[in-house]
C-alpha positions in Angstrom: 119.9 108.9 131.8 117.5 110.6 134.4 113.8 109.4 134.9 113.0 112.8 133.9 115.4 112.8 130.9 113.9 109.7 129.8 110.3 111.2 129.9 111.2 114.6 128.4 112.6 112.1 125.3 109.4 109.7 125.2 107.1 113.0 125.2 108.9 114.8 122.5 108.9 111.7 120.6 105.4 111.1 121.2 104.3 114.5 120.3 106.3 114.4 117.2 104.2 111.0 116.4 101.0 112.4 117.0 101.7 115.9 115.5 102.8 114.6 112.2 100.2 112.0 112.5 97.5 114.7 112.7 99.1 116.7 110.1 99.6 114.1 107.6 96.2 112.7 108.5 98.0 109.3 109.0 99.9 107.3 111.8 102.5 105.0 111.1 101.5 101.7 111.4 103.8 98.5 111.5 102.7 95.7 109.2 102.9 92.3 110.8 105.2 89.7 109.3 102.5 87.7 107.6 101.0 90.6 105.8 104.5 91.7 104.7 104.8 88.3 103.7 101.5 88.1 101.7 102.2 91.5 99.9 105.6 90.2 98.7 104.2 87.2 97.2 102.5 89.9 94.8 105.4 91.6 93.4 106.8 90.4 90.4 110.0 87.2 90.6 111.8 89.1 87.8 114.6 91.8 89.2 112.6 95.0 89.9 112.7 98.5 91.8 110.4 98.7 94.4 109.1 101.8 96.3 107.2 101.5 99.8 105.6 105.1 100.2 104.7 105.9 103.6 107.2 103.4 104.4 106.9 103.9 108.6 109.2 102.4 110.6 110.5 100.5 107.6 109.6 96.9 108.5 108.1 96.3 104.9 110.9 98.0 102.9 113.6 96.1 105.1 111.7 92.6 104.8 111.5 93.1 101.2 115.4 94.0 100.6 116.4 91.0 102.6 113.9 88.7 100.8 115.1 90.2 97.2 118.6 91.3 97.2 118.0 91.4 93.1 115.6 94.3 93.9 116.3 98.0 94.5 114.3 98.7 97.3 113.4 102.8 98.2 111.0 103.2 101.7 109.9 106.9 101.7 108.6 108.6 105.0 108.0 111.7 106.4 107.1 111.4 110.1 110.7 112.1 111.8 110.5 109.7 114.5 109.8 106.7 112.1 112.0 108.0 109.5 114.6 107.9 112.0 114.2 104.9 113.6 113.9 103.1 109.9 117.2 104.7 109.1 119.1 103.3 112.1 117.6 100.0 111.5 118.5 99.7 107.9 122.6 101.1 108.7 122.3 97.8 111.1 120.9 95.6 108.7 123.9 96.3 106.3 121.4 96.1 102.9 123.0 97.4 100.3 120.0 97.2 98.2 118.0 99.3 100.7 117.5 103.3 100.7 115.6 104.9 103.4 114.3 108.7 102.2 112.7 111.2 104.4 110.1 113.0 102.3 106.0 113.7 101.7 105.7 111.2 98.9 103.2 113.3 97.6 105.7 116.3 97.2 109.1 114.4 96.7 110.3 114.0 93.6 111.4 110.3 93.2 111.2 107.3 90.8 108.9 104.8 92.1 110.3 102.3 90.0 108.3 99.0 88.8 106.1 98.1 92.0 104.9 100.5 94.5 103.8 99.4 98.2 101.3 101.0 100.5 99.3 100.7 103.3 97.8 104.0 103.9 95.2 106.1 105.3 92.2 105.9 103.0 91.5 109.7 103.4 95.0 110.2 101.3 94.4 107.3 98.6 92.8 109.7 95.9 96.0 112.2 96.6 98.1 108.6 96.2 96.3 107.6 93.0 96.7 111.0 91.3 100.7 111.2 92.1 100.9 107.9 91.0 99.3 108.2 87.6 101.7 111.2 87.2 104.8 109.6 88.0 104.7 105.6 86.8 105.2 103.9 83.9 103.1 101.9 81.7 103.6 98.1 83.3 104.1 99.1 86.8 102.4 97.3 89.6 100.5 99.0 92.9 99.8 96.8 95.5 97.5 98.8 98.0 96.7 97.0 101.8 93.2 97.8 102.8 92.5 100.5 101.2 91.4 101.1 97.4 92.6 104.0 95.0 89.6 106.2 94.3 88.5 106.2 90.4 91.0 103.3 89.6 90.0 99.6 88.7 92.1 97.0 90.6 92.9 93.8 88.4 92.8 91.9 91.5 91.2 92.3 95.4 92.3 89.6 97.1 91.2 89.1 100.8 94.2 88.7 102.8 94.5 86.0 104.9 94.1 86.5 108.8 92.5 89.6 108.8 89.5 91.8 107.0 91.9 93.7 104.9 92.1 93.2 101.2 95.0 93.4 99.0 94.3 95.9 95.9 96.7 95.3 93.0 96.8 97.8 89.9 98.9 97.6 86.8 99.3 100.7 85.4 98.4 101.0 81.4 98.0 104.7 80.7 94.4 103.6 80.0 92.0 105.5 82.5 90.4 102.4 83.0 93.0 101.1 85.1 94.9 104.1 85.8 94.6 107.7 84.9 96.6 108.6 81.6 99.7 110.5 82.0 
């Protein structure tokens, strides 16, 4: 591969990341291992279905799939570059309990399962709340890193170790006090 070809490929990837970042009002941000472990600590111990919405580069979804082989893990990412890289990484990791899908999680029809994890831009959290309120079943858990869901009452707000972020943990009850009723 020539230097010019390499520069063109890098330029196209960069333009796609920036373009989708602007369109989605969010840039894919990787989660460091410590933050992933901290979020995973709040996932129920029993087998469950877990969805990482806005899964980006796939770090969180793959980490969960490795550490919780008893759980079905779904990562959903819309931006094509992080999605492609996470798909390649997932295939190479040979994790049978992991699925990476491309799609806008606000518009794509999917079963969010028992637990939803997210680390998303605060400007879309109200939309996330509306989507989850209509799709999650009572008893479901939402764990959001750094940003609360407007209008929802977290049953726990936990300062994260080693950062200024907080974890907002919600339980879907169908009651307006915790999450909007369906």
